[in-house]
N, C-alpha and C positions, 0 to 999 in steps of 0.2 A: 479446476481448470477444464475448459472444454477442448475437445479434440474434434477436428473436422476431417472428413474424407469426401473427396469428390471423384466422380467418374472422369478419368482423364480425357476421354473423347468428348464427353458432354461439356466439360469445362472448356476445352479448346474450341468447341463449336460456338460458345457464347460470344457475343460482341465484346469488344475490349472494355467498354464502360461497365458492363455487368461483371466481367472478370475482376475488374478493379474494385468494384463494390464488395465482391466476395473476399478479395484479398484484404481489404481494409477492415471488413467485419471480423474476419478471423484474427487479424492482428489485434484489433481492439479487445476481443474476448481474451486473448492471451495476456495482453498488458493488464487488463482488469484483474485477471486471476493472480498474476504475479504481485500486483499492488496489494491485493487483499491478503495474500500470504505474508508479504513483508511487513505490511502495516501491523498485523497481529503480532509478528515476531518482534518488531521494534517496540510496540506498546508493552509487551511483556518485559523486555529488557529495561525500558525506561521506568516502568513501575517498580521493578526490583531495585534500580538505582535510587529512585526516590525514597524507598524504604530505608536504604542504607545511609542516605544523605540526611534524612530527617533529623536525627539527633545532633548531628554536626551543624546543621543549619540553625538549630536553636542556640547552640553555643556561639556561633559566629554572628548571628543576626538577632540574638535574644534581646539585647539592649535596645536595638532599633525597634523591634516589635513592641517592647514595653513602652517605649517613647510614644509610638503611634497610638497605643491604647489610652495613653494619658495618665 
């Protein structure tokens, strides 16, 4: 994740539209960083769940899958 630091006087001297652009850019970087972290965390958890569910899925859905194979 990125961190941003701005000179308070320089930031305050900017026009409102440029301050808003900086605010939105820093927020976007923060959100992107959090999404990246959580997506990897969720993916790992889901993958673990799939490995645990796999054998039970074959029991519960085995006949259906055999039917589809013909």
